[in-house]
ZAMARGU-4260 file (C-alpha; in steps of 0.2 Angstrom, whole numbers, plus 5000, padded with zeros to 4 digits):
<rodrens>
0) 5001/4998/4999 | 5008/5017/4993 | 5013/5028/5010 | 5001/5046/5007 | 5013/5061/5005
5) 5012/5074/5021 | 5014/5092/5025 | 5018/5097/5039 | 5023/5117/5047 | 5034/5121/5061
10) 5050/5127/5066 | 5066/5118/5071 | 5070/5116/5088 | 5086/5108/5088 | 5100/5099/5075
15) 5106/5082/5079 | 5114/5081/5065 | 5119/5093/5050 | 5132/5084/5034 | 5139/5103/5028
20) 5145/5093/5010 | 5125/5086/5004 | 5117/5097/5016 | 5108/5081/5025 | 5099/5085/5042
25) 5092/5077/5056 | 5081/5090/5065 | 5070/5091/5079 | 5054/5100/5072 | 5041/5107/5084
30) 5023/5106/5072 | 5011/5121/5074 | 5000/5107/5080 | 5012/5107/5096 | 5019/5090/5094
35) 5038/5088/5093 | 5044/5076/5079 | 5060/5072/5071 | 5062/5077/5053 | 5076/5070/5040
40) 5082/5071/5023 | 5092/5085/5011 | 5088/5101/5022 | 5107/5111/5019 | 5110/5126/5030
45) 5097/5124/5043 | 5096/5135/5058 | 5087/5136/5077 | 5072/5146/5074 | 5068/5144/5056
50) 5050/5140/5049 | 5049/5126/5038 | 5035/5118/5026 | 5040/5102/5023 | 5032/5090/5013
55) 5038/5070/5013 | 5030/5053/5021 | 5032/5045/5040 | 5045/5030/5042 | 5050/5019/5056
60) 5070/5020/5059 | 5074/5002/5066 | 5086/5010/5079 | 5078/5028/5079 | 5060/5025/5078
65) 5046/5035/5069 | 5054/5050/5059 | 5048/5059/5045 | 5057/5061/5027 | 5057/5077/5019
70) 5054/5076/5001 | 5053/5095/4997 | 5051/5110/5009 | 5050/5127/5008 | 5058/5141/5019
75) 5049/5154/5029 | 5059/5166/5039 | 5053/5168/5058 | 5039/5180/5059 | 5037/5181/5076
80) 5050/5193/5089 | 5054/5177/5097 | 5057/5167/5083 | 5071/5180/5077 | 5079/5178/5091
85) 5081/5160/5091 | 5086/5161/5074 | 5097/5175/5078 | 5105/5168/5092 | 5107/5152/5083
90) 5125/5161/5076 | 5114/5160/5057 | 5122/5177/5056 | 5139/5179/5057 | 5144/5191/5071
95) 5127/5191/5079 | 5127/5180/5095 | 5115/5178/5109 | 5119/5194/5115 | 5117/5205/5100
100) 5102/5195/5094 | 5092/5200/5110 | 5097/5218/5110 | 5092/5222/5090 | 5077/5210/5093
105) 5071/5223/5106 | 5076/5239/5096 | 5068/5232/5078 | 5055/5219/5084 | 5047/5209/5069
110) 5057/5220/5058 | 5074/5214/5063 | 5077/5204/5046 | 5072/5216/5035 | 5082/5230/5046
115) 5099/5218/5044 | 5095/5213/5025 | 5092/5231/5019 | 5094/5245/5030 | 5108/5237/5040
120) 5113/5260/5044 | 5100/5257/5059 | 5109/5242/5065 | 5125/5254/5068 | 5114/5265/5082
125) 5116/5252/5093 | 5128/5250/5107 | 5143/5237/5101 | 5139/5240/5084 | 5151/5250/5069
130) 5145/5256/5053 | 5158/5243/5046 | 5151/5229/5057 | 5134/5232/5054 | 5138/5231/5035
135) 5146/5214/5039 | 5131/5208/5048 | 5120/5211/5033 | 5133/5205/5018 | 5132/5190/5029
140) 5114/5189/5030 | 5111/5192/5011 | 5123/5179/5005 | 5118/5165/5019 | 5100/5168/5010
145) 5106/5168/4992 | 5116/5153/4995 | 5103/5144/5004 | 5090/5146/4991 | 5104/5142/4978
150) 5106/5126/4989 | 5089/5121/4987 | 5089/5124/4967 | 5102/5112/4966 | 5096/5102/4979
155) 5080/5099/4968 | 5087/5095/4953 | 5100/5082/4960 | 5118/5093/4958 | 5126/5093/4971
160) 5125/5106/4984 | 5145/5109/4986 | 5141/5120/4969 | 5133/5132/4977 | 5149/5143/4986
165) 5156/5142/4970 | 5143/5149/4962 | 5139/5161/4972 | 5155/5168/4973 | 5157/5170/4952
170) 5137/5175/4950 | 5129/5183/4967 | 5110/5182/4967 | 5111/5180/4948 | 5118/5162/4951
175) 5102/5153/4947 | 5097/5163/4931 | 5115/5158/4925 | 5114/5139/4925 | 5097/5140/4919
180) 5102/5152/4904 | 5116/5138/4901 | 5118/5123/4912 | 5135/5117/4904 | 5143/5131/4912
185) 5143/5121/4927 | 5156/5107/4917 | 5170/5123/4918 | 5185/5116/4929 | 5184/5128/4941
190) 5165/5122/4947 | 5169/5104/4945 | 5152/5095/4940 | 5152/5080/4932 | 5146/5081/4913
195) 5133/5066/4917 | 5126/5077/4933 | 5123/5093/4923 | 5117/5085/4907 | 5102/5077/4916
200) 5100/5093/4923 | 5101/5102/4905 | 5088/5087/4899 | 5074/5092/4913 | 5076/5110/4907
205) 5072/5104/4891 | 5088/5106/4882 | 5088/5095/4863 | 5100/5083/4861 | 5110/5089/4848
210) 5109/5106/4856 | 5126/5116/4850 | 5129/5121/4868 | 5128/5102/4875 | 5138/5096/4858
215) 5152/5108/4863 | 5150/5109/4882 | 5154/5089/4879 | 5169/5092/4868 | 5177/5105/4880
220) 5173/5093/4894 | 5182/5079/4888 | 5196/5089/4884 | 5195/5096/4900 | 5196/5080/4909
225) 5212/5072/4901 | 5221/5087/4909 | 5217/5077/4926 | 5226/5062/4917 | 5243/5073/4916
230) 5237/5076/4893 | 5241/5091/4888 | 5233/5088/4869 | 5221/5076/4864 | 5224/5066/4846
235) 5206/5072/4837 | 5200/5055/4832 | 5202/5051/4848 | 5193/5066/4857 | 5178/5066/4845
240) 5177/5047/4846 | 5174/5049/4866 | 5164/5064/4864 | 5152/5053/4853 | 5151/5040/4867
245) 5149/5053/4881 | 5134/5062/4870 | 5127/5049/4860 | 5127/5058/4843 | 5134/5058/4827
250) 5152/5061/4820 | 5147/5073/4807 | 5138/5084/4822 | 5153/5082/4833 | 5163/5087/4819
255) 5152/5102/4818 | 5156/5105/4835 | 5174/5107/4832 | 5173/5121/4820 | 5161/5129/4830
260) 5174/5129/4843 | 5187/5133/4833 | 5181/5149/4827 | 5177/5154/4845 | 5194/5151/4850
265) 5188/5137/4864 | 5201/5124/4856 | 5216/5127/4845 | 5219/5111/4831 | 5235/5106/4827
270) 5244/5094/4817 | 5263/5085/4826 | 5272/5072/4820 | 5259/5069/4808 | 5243/5068/4820
275) 5229/5081/4821 | 5228/5086/4838 | 5218/5095/4850 | 5220/5107/4865 | 5215/5118/4876
280) 5219/5137/4871 | 5230/5139/4887 | 5239/5122/4883 | 5242/5126/4868 | 5249/5144/4871
285) 5259/5137/4886 | 5267/5123/4874 | 5274/5134/4863 | 5279/5147/4873 | 5288/5134/4884
290) 5297/5127/4868 | 5301/5143/4860 | 5309/5152/4875 | 5319/5137/4879 | 5326/5136/4862
295) 5331/5155/4861 | 5339/5154/4878 | 5350/5138/4873 | 5353/5147/4857 | 5359/5162/4868
300) 5378/5157/4874 | 5381/5169/4889 | 5399/5177/4889 | 5411/5165/4900 | 5420/5173/4913
305) 5440/5174/4908 | 5446/5166/4925 | 5432/5153/4925 | 5445/5138/4933 | 5452/5152/4945
310) 5433/5153/4951 | 5432/5135/4951 | 5446/5133/4960 | 5441/5146/4974 | 5423/5136/4975
315) 5432/5120/4978 | 5444/5129/4992 | 5429/5140/4999 | 5417/5123/5002 | 5434/5111/5006
320) 5429/5100/4995 | 5435/5091/4979 | 5421/5088/4967 | 5419/5074/4957 | 5419/5074/4938
325) 5401/5075/4934 | 5397/5087/4947 | 5411/5099/4943 | 5405/5098/4925 | 5387/5102/4931
330) 5394/5118/4938 | 5404/5122/4926 | 5391/5120/4914 | 5380/5133/4923 | 5391/5148/4919
335) 5393/5141/4900 | 5375/5139/4897 | 5360/5151/4899 | 5349/5136/4904 | 5355/5118/4910
340) 5351/5102/4917 | 5357/5093/4932 | 5348/5075/4937 | 5351/5061/4948 | 5344/5050/4961
345) 5347/5051/4978 | 5366/5050/4985 | 5372/5058/4969 | 5377/5072/4977 | 5364/5085/4969
350) 5361/5095/4983 | 5382/5097/4985 | 5383/5102/4967 | 5368/5115/4967 | 5378/5121/4982
355) 5394/5124/4970 | 5380/5133/4957 | 5378/5145/4970 | 5392/5149/4975 | 5398/5151/4957
360) 5386/5162/4953 | 5390/5172/4970 | 5410/5174/4962 | 5403/5178/4946 | 5394/5193/4953
365) 5376/5185/4949 | 5361/5189/4960 | 5354/5171/4960 | 5335/5165/4967 | 5331/5148/4973
370) 5312/5139/4970 | 5305/5123/4969 | 5287/5118/4965 | 5280/5116/4984 | 5281/5125/5000
375) 5289/5110/5010 | 5301/5107/4995 | 5306/5126/4995 | 5311/5123/5016 | 5320/5110/5013
380) 5329/5118/5000 | 5334/5132/5012 | 5337/5120/5026 | 5349/5113/5016 | 5358/5126/5006
385) 5357/5141/5018 | 5349/5152/5008 | 5332/5159/5008 | 5320/5148/4994 | 5302/5152/4989
390) 5289/5144/4981 | 5288/5147/4963 | 5272/5155/4966 | 5277/5166/4978 | 5292/5170/4969
395) 5281/5178/4955 | 5271/5186/4968 | 5252/5174/4962 | 5236/5184/4967 | 5218/5179/4963
400) 5210/5191/4948 | 5192/5194/4955 | 5188/5199/4936 | 5193/5182/4928 | 5192/5172/4942
405) 5210/5165/4939 | 5227/5166/4946 | 5239/5177/4940 | 5257/5182/4943 | 5263/5197/4945
410) 5280/5195/4937 | 5280/5194/4919 | 5288/5198/4904 | 5280/5218/4908 | 5288/5216/4927
415) 5302/5204/4927 | 5311/5196/4940 | 5323/5208/4947 | 5336/5193/4947 | 5352/5187/4934
420) 5352/5169/4939 | 5337/5156/4944 | 5342/5137/4952 | 5324/5127/4954 | 5325/5113/4963
425) 5311/5095/4961 | 5308/5100/4942 | 5300/5085/4939 | 5286/5092/4949 | 5282/5107/4939
430) 5270/5107/4926 | 5267/5112/4908 | 5259/5132/4914 | 5271/5135/4928 | 5285/5134/4917
435) 5277/5144/4906 | 5274/5158/4921 | 5293/5156/4926 | 5299/5157/4910 | 5288/5174/4904
440) 5296/5180/4922 | 5313/5178/4918 | 5323/5194/4912 | 5331/5192/4893 | 5347/5188/4899
445) 5344/5175/4915 | 5353/5160/4918 | 5340/5145/4922 | 5348/5127/4932 | 5334/5117/4932
450) 5339/5101/4945 | 5326/5086/4949 | 5326/5066/4946 | 5317/5062/4930 | 5311/5044/4940
455) 5301/5054/4952 | 5281/5056/4948 | 5278/5067/4936 | 5269/5083/4940 | 5251/5081/4946
460) 5245/5095/4932 | 5247/5091/4911 | 5263/5089/4904 | 5279/5080/4908 | 5291/5094/4908
465) 5305/5087/4915 | 5305/5071/4907 | 5302/5082/4890 | 5318/5091/4891 | 5327/5078/4896
470) 5321/5067/4881 | 5323/5080/4869 | 5342/5081/4867 | 5341/5100/4866 | 5345/5105/4883
475) 5363/5104/4890 | 5360/5091/4904 | 5372/5082/4916 | 5368/5068/4922 | 5374/5062/4941
480) 5377/5044/4943 | 5389/5041/4956 | 5382/5035/4974 | 5394/5044/4985 | 5401/5032/4999
485) 5391/5038/5013 | 5376/5038/5005 | 5380/5019/4998 | 5381/5015/5019 | 5361/5021/5019
490) 5351/5006/5015 | 5338/5019/5007 | 5349/5026/4995 | 5354/5010/4991 | 5335/4999/4989
495) 5330/5015/4978 | 5342/5013/4966 | 5338/4992/4967 | 5320/4998/4963 | 5322/5011/4948
500) 5333/4997/4942 | 5317/4985/4946 | 5328/4975/4957 | 5319/4970/4975 | 5325/4979/4989
505) 5332/4970/5002 | 5317/4967/5016 | 5328/4957/5029 | 5343/4969/5036 | 5339/4974/5052
510) 5352/4986/5056 | 5352/5000/5047 | 5336/5013/5040 | 5326/5003/5031 | 5315/4992/5041
515) 5301/4980/5033 | 5287/4972/5043 | 5275/4957/5038 | 5258/4959/5042 | 5246/4949/5035
520) 5228/4958/5037 | 5223/4974/5033 | 5217/4979/5051 | 5235/4972/5057 | 5244/4985/5043
525) 5233/5000/5051 | 5234/4992/5069 | 5253/4993/5068 | 5256/5010/5060 | 5246/5017/5073
530) 5257/5008/5087 | 5272/5014/5077 | 5268/5031/5079 | 5261/5032/5095 | 5273/5022/5106
535) 5288/5013/5097 | 5295/5026/5084 | 5293/5041/5099 | 5299/5027/5112 | 5311/5018/5107
540) 5319/5030/5095 | 5315/5048/5099 | 5306/5052/5087 | 5293/5063/5087 | 5275/5058/5081
545) 5277/5077/5071 | 5290/5069/5062 | 5285/5052/5055 | 5274/5054/5040 | 5260/5040/5033
550) 5261/5038/5014 | 5248/5026/5006 | 5249/5023/4986 | 5231/5025/4986 | 5218/5036/4997
555) 5205/5023/4997 | 5201/5002/5006 | 5207/5001/5025 | 5224/5006/5019 | 5221/5021/5013
560) 5224/5038/5018 | 5206/5042/5021 | 5204/5027/5034 | 5222/5031/5039 | 5218/5048/5046
565) 5204/5045/5055 | 5214/5030/5064 | 5227/5041/5067 | 5218/5056/5072 | 5210/5045/5086
570) 5227/5041/5093 | 5237/5053/5092 | 5226/5067/5093 | 5210/5062/5103 | 5196/5073/5107
575) 5196/5083/5125 | 5189/5097/5134 | 5201/5108/5130 | 5201/5107/5112 | 5189/5114/5099
580) 5183/5106/5085 | 5173/5107/5070 | 5165/5095/5059 | 5165/5095/5041 | 5156/5079/5032
585) 5163/5065/5039 | 5180/5073/5043 | 5181/5081/5061 | 5196/5096/5061 | 5203/5097/5081
590) 5216/5108/5087 | 5231/5100/5086 | 5226/5090/5071 | 5240/5091/5056 | 5232/5096/5040
595) 5235/5100/5020 | 5230/5110/5009 | 5221/5102/4993 | 5219/5115/4981 | 5227/5130/4975
600) 5217/5144/4983 | 5225/5163/4978 | 5217/5174/4989 | 5219/5167/5006 | 5228/5184/5017
605) 5245/5172/5028 | 5256/5183/5039 | 5273/5176/5047 | 5273/5169/5063 | 5286/5181/5067
610) 5275/5196/5060 | 5288/5200/5049 | 5278/5199/5032 | 5261/5196/5026 | 5255/5188/5008
615) 5241/5179/4998 | 5241/5162/4993 | 5240/5147/5000 | 5243/5133/4990 | 5241/5113/4985
620) 5251/5102/4996 | 5255/5116/5008 | 5255/5109/5028 | 5251/5114/5043 | 5242/5112/5060
625) 5225/5119/5068 | 5231/5130/5081 | 5215/5138/5087 | 5193/5134/5082 | 5187/5149/5084
630) 5165/5145/5085 | 5160/5164/5088 | 5168/5168/5072 | 5166/5155/5064 | 5188/5153/5057
635) 5197/5141/5059 | 5218/5145/5061 | 5232/5133/5055 | 5251/5137/5056 | 5261/5131/5042
640) 5276/5122/5040 | 5286/5137/5032 | 5280/5148/5048 | 5264/5157/5039 | 5247/5156/5049
645) 5232/5159/5037 | 5212/5158/5045 | 5199/5149/5036 | 5181/5154/5039 | 5170/5135/5041
650) 5163/5139/5023 | 5182/5135/5015 | 5184/5118/5026 | 5183/5107/5009 | 5200/5115/5007
655) 5210/5106/5020 | 5210/5087/5024 | 5218/5077/5037 | 5237/5074/5034 | 5243/5063/5047
660) 5243/5050/5031 | 5244/5057/5014 | 5245/5047/4995 | 5262/5046/4987 | 5256/5058/4973
665) 5256/5071/4987 | 5272/5069/4994 | 5282/5073/4981 | 5295/5088/4985 | 5294/5084/5006
670) 5309/5073/5014 | 5303/5068/5032 | 5313/5063/5046 | 5304/5046/5044 | 5292/5038/5033
675) 5280/5023/5037 | 5275/5015/5019 | 5259/5005/5015 | 5261/4988/5006 | 5244/4983/5001
680) 5232/4979/4988 | 5226/4989/4977 | 5226/4996/4959 | 5238/4991/4948 | 5240/5009/4942
685) 5244/5015/4961 | 5254/4999/4963 | 5271/5005/4951 | 5288/5005/4953 | 5289/5023/4951
690) 5278/5026/4966 | 5289/5014/4975 | 5305/5023/4972 | 5295/5039/4975 | 5291/5035/4992
695) 5307/5028/4995 | 5317/5043/4992 | 5306/5054/5004 | 5313/5047/5020 | 5329/5057/5027
700) 5332/5044/5040 | 5321/5031/5043 | 5310/5020/5032 | 5296/5007/5037 | 5287/4997/5024
705) 5273/4987/5033 | 5261/4975/5024 | 5266/4962/5013 | 5281/4958/5003 | 5271/4951/4987
710) 5264/4970/4985 | 5281/4976/4985 | 5288/4964/4974 | 5272/4967/4962 | 5277/4987/4962
715) 5295/4983/4958 | 5289/4973/4943 | 5277/4987/4938 | 5286/4996/4927 | 5272/5004/4916
720) 5271/5023/4914 | 5254/5030/4911 | 5257/5040/4890 | 5255/5056/4893 | 5249/5066/4878
725) 5262/5079/4876 | 5268/5090/4861 | 5284/5099/4871 | 5301/5087/4866 | 5295/5085/4848
730) 5294/5107/4847 | 5310/5109/4855 | 5317/5098/4844 | 5309/5105/4829 | 5321/5117/4818
735) 5320/5136/4816 | 5312/5139/4797 | 5323/5144/4785 | 5322/5164/4783
</rodrens>
C-alpha cells in the first residue's frame, strides 16, 4: 500500500546532525500542532528557529524510531520576535550571538531581519555595532539567504550542493538565472560538476540532445577532464570518439562542434608528427611558448668569465671539497650555458652540486634566487643550502584576479624578476603552465638551472616537462650517476636505486635505516602503523609523531589515507575538553590536527608567525597544524610548516584534509625524518615502481614498510607508466624555419 505524502508546518528546535557537504540533516521539529517530531532529509544550512513547510512521508527507523522523511521543503523566515531572536541566537548570521540577537530584536522587533538585510545603517545606532560591523552582518545575512536558495535549487535538481559556494562567488544572486540560461557552464573546471550530472539537469530543462551548447560542452569537458590524467592535448580522432560516446551523437555533429569551438577560440587544432591534435587554447599557448623560449635560451650562449678556472678552484677551496668529475661538469655547465639541466637519483650529490653552482654565481657577481614547486620542497631547499628559497608561486607573486576568477602572476614580461640566475629544485613536479609562467618572468639575459630526478612521479598538472626536456636532447644536461661512499651506507639510498633498476629491495636487514614489517591483514597493517606512531618510534627511537609521515599509494580501502587519517587522529590527537573541533562531512577537524591544503587558493591572506611579513596564496600540498578553532567568528587557524599563519572560514574547510597520512603523489618534493609506507593490495596503476621509488626517496633517516612483501615485488616489477600526450619534446626538436 502506497504511503501518502503529507505536508507539515513548524520550526526547527534543535539540529541533531548536519552534513555540510551534501546538506543531509536530522532535525528536532516543533509542528504548529504542538508536537515535537524528527525530520530527516536534504535540508542544507539549517538554523535553530527557522520555520519550514516540509512535504514528505512517515517512516520507521530500526534504531531511531518514527521519523518524517522530507522530500520537499519551503523556508519561511521567522515572523515572531521570539522566533527571530531564536534564529539569530543560533549564530545564523556571522557576528551575531545570543546577546546581540536580543539587543537587535528589542530594538527592531518583528522587523529585525528586514533591517539586517535592507537597512543595516540602523543597526549601527545600537551600542557595540559599528557601521563596518553592521555592513558585515548585512552581507553575511544576504549571502546566506542567497546561498541557501541556490542550494535548494541545486538539491531539487539532483546537483551537488557544494557547487553553491563557487556559483555564488562568481554570479552572486544571478546564479540560478545563469545556470538556467546555460546549464553546461557547470562543467567548467572551476565548478567541477561531472558532465553526467549537468547533462541530466540540462535535459530536464528541455535542452535538446543535439543542442550546440551540449555538443560544445561535451568536447570541452572531455578535453578538460583529460588534463587530470596529465594530457596536454588529445588526438582529434580519440577526442571525437570519446565525445560521440559521451553524447550519443554522430561524428558529423561532433565535427561541426569542433569547427564552432575553433572559430570561437575555445579550442586549438594543430598537426604534430603527422597527427591532428586538439588543445585547450591556454595549453597550446603554454607548450609553444615554453619550447620557443627554451630554444632561444639554448642558442643565446652567455659570455664566459675569463678566469672561470680560477673561480672554480675558489669554489672548491671555499667549500673544502674536491668535486667529482660529473659534479664539476654540472657546475661548469651552469657558467657556460643560459639554461642547464642537472639530474640524478638519491645519494649522487645533487645538493652538493647545487651549492657549488650558487657559490660560483656569487663569485661571478650574479644575483641568484632559489625556488621549488611546493612550500615543503622550498623549506627543505633552504635548510640544505642555508639560503632563502621560495615556492615558484610566491617567487612570481601569485594573486587572485576577481574579474577572471583565475590566478595571475605579478611578474611576467612586463614586470620581470630582478634576478640574473634562477635555480629550481624538484623540477619533475613543475607542470607545463607553471613552467610557462616562470619563463615569462625571467629577464632576457637570465640563467636558469633546473635540478631534479626524472624517475620521480611526474607533475600533478598537465605535461611531463622535466622528462620532455631531458628526452629532447636539445638542452645542455649533466646526469649525476655516482653514488658517494656515505650514501652507499644508507639502505634507503641503495634500495631506492635497486627499485629504480627493477630489483627487489633488501627487506631482511634489521640494523640500518630501512625496515620491513610483515603483516597478513589490512587491519593489522593499520594497527601496526598506529602503534609505531604513538609508541614504538617515539619511545624506542626518539622520533616524535610530528616527524613521522605515513604514505599510502591510495586514498581508498582500509589501508588508504582516508581511513588511516581517522585512525591516527584518534590515537595521536583524541578529543579533549580543552580542544575545540569542527565537523565537515565525515571529517572532524580538531585543534592540534595536522592538515594539508588540497587545492590552490590565491586569495587566502597569510601572515608570518614572527610578524615580519604577510601575503596572499596558500597552495596545494602546503601542510600545517590547526592551532585554534573559533566558533564565535566561525574561523579555523592553521600554522603552516614554513611559518605562515592563515585563517579559514568554516565554509572553506573543503580545502583542507587531515594529513597524518597522505598519498605518495602528495608527498612529492618533501622529505621527512621518518616515513612509514603501506604495502597492501590496490589498483595496478597505483602499485607501480615509480610510486615505490618516490616513497622510498621521501625518507631522510628511516623508512618502514608495513604490509605484504608480494605487493612490494609487484610494485618493483610494474614499470608501466601512463603515457601523457605532450608535444613539448617534439616542439623543442623542431628546427627553426629558414629565412
